[in-house]
C-alpha positions in Angstrom: -6.5 23.9 -22.2 -6.0 20.2 -23.1 -4.3 17.4 -21.2 -1.5 17.6 -23.8 -0.2 20.8 -22.3 0.1 19.4 -18.8 3.7 18.5 -17.8 4.4 16.6 -14.6 7.7 17.3 -13.0 9.4 16.1 -9.8 9.9 18.7 -7.1 13.3 18.3 -5.4 14.9 21.3 -3.8 12.2 24.0 -3.4 8.5 24.1 -3.8 7.6 25.2 -7.3 7.1 28.8 -8.4 3.5 29.7 -8.0 3.0 27.6 -4.8 1.8 30.6 -2.9 -1.2 30.7 -5.3 -2.0 27.1 -4.5 -1.5 27.7 -0.8 -4.0 30.6 -0.9 -6.5 28.8 -3.1 -6.6 25.7 -0.8 -7.0 27.9 2.3 -10.0 29.6 0.6 -11.6 26.2 0.2 -10.9 25.4 3.9 -8.4 22.7 2.9 -5.4 22.3 5.2 -3.3 20.0 3.1 -1.3 22.7 1.3 -0.6 24.5 4.5 0.6 21.2 6.0 2.8 20.6 2.9 4.3 24.1 3.2 5.0 23.7 7.0 6.4 20.2 6.8 8.5 21.0 3.7 10.0 24.2 5.4 10.6 22.2 8.6 12.3 19.4 6.7 10.0 16.8 8.3 8.4 15.7 5.0 10.5 16.1 1.8 9.0 13.1 -0.1 12.4 11.5 -0.2 13.1 8.3 -2.2 11.2 6.0 -2.7 8.6 8.8 -2.4 8.3 11.9 -4.6 6.5 15.2 -4.8 5.2 16.2 -8.2 4.1 19.5 -9.7 1.7 19.8 -12.7 2.5 22.6 -15.0 -0.2 23.7 -17.4 1.0 26.0 -20.2 4.0 26.7 -17.8 1.9 27.7 -14.8 1.7 25.6 -11.6 -1.7 23.9 -11.7 -1.4 21.4 -8.9 0.8 19.3 -6.7 0.8 15.8 -5.2 3.1 13.4 -3.5 3.8 9.9 -2.3 5.6 8.8 0.8 6.3 5.6 2.7 3.2 4.3 4.5 4.2 3.3 8.0 0.8 2.0 9.3 0.0 -0.8 6.9 1.9 -3.7 8.5 3.4 -4.5 5.0 5.4 -2.5 2.4 3.2 0.3 1.3 3.2 3.8 0.0 0.9 6.7 0.9 -0.6 9.2 -1.6 -0.4 12.7 0.0 -1.1 16.3 -0.5 -2.9 16.2 -3.9 -4.4 19.6 -4.9 -5.3 21.1 -8.2 -6.2 24.8 -8.6 -10.0 25.2 -9.3 -9.3 26.8 -12.8 -7.4 23.6 -13.9 -9.9 21.0 -12.6 -11.8 18.9 -15.1 -8.9 19.0 -17.6 -7.2 15.8 -16.4 -4.6 17.6 -14.3 -5.5 15.6 -11.1 -5.6 12.4 -13.0 -2.1 13.0 -14.5 -0.7 13.9 -11.1 -2.3 10.9 -9.4 -0.9 8.7 -12.3 2.6 9.9 -11.5 2.1 9.3 -7.8 0.7 5.8 -8.4 3.5 4.9 -10.7 6.1 6.1 -8.2 4.3 4.3 -5.4 4.1 0.9 -7.2 7.8 1.1 -8.0 8.4 0.8 -4.2 5.6 -1.3 -2.9 2.6 -3.5 -3.9 0.1 -1.5 -1.8 -0.9 2.1 -2.0 -3.1 4.0 0.5 -4.8 7.4 0.7 -6.9 9.3 3.2 -9.6 10.7 1.1 -11.4 12.6 3.9 -10.3 16.1 3.1 -13.1 17.0 0.7 -16.3 15.6 -0.7 -14.6 15.2 -4.1 -11.6 13.2 -2.8 -13.2 9.8 -2.3 -14.9 9.7 -5.8 -11.7 10.9 -7.4 -9.5 8.2 -5.8 -12.2 5.5 -6.5 -12.2 6.5 -10.2 -8.4 6.0 -10.0 -9.0 2.4 -8.9 -8.8 2.7 -5.1 -11.2 0.9 -2.9 -12.5 1.8 0.5 -10.8 0.2 3.5 -10.6 0.2 7.2 -7.6 -2.1 7.3 -4.9 0.6 7.4 -5.1 3.1 10.3 -5.5 6.7 8.9 -6.3 5.5 5.4 -9.7 5.5 3.8 -8.8 3.8 0.5 -6.2 1.4 -0.8 -5.0 0.0 -4.1 -3.0 -3.2 -4.7 -0.7 -3.9 -7.6 
């Protein structure tokens, strides 16, 4: 697989076909973010409404990952929060996460000059977001990293 076969789409009405596979894979890695996404989506409390968005990465037509961006309420200034990024293990190291994060960052910067993320979910999260340009911060409650436009 190459990065060329990865298509990023916006999730609007329902979670993408294949989400159950992502939910199970994340749980097997002891990551709660996909279970939280499923629960909050089903309950209607987090639908990634404008100016936010939830994105799906499709690799050769299969759901490879998801990630979203929402309004950040704890920054004290206009900001957006990167949330719920997950890529299936078999699709890692092919640029899927980078493509998803790129869509999330672009969406976020359309709405605010500051982006935040909590990269505490896994050991790989902080280095990933730092490679995307985010810097460590303690300035925003609940966020570990931020990126300014």
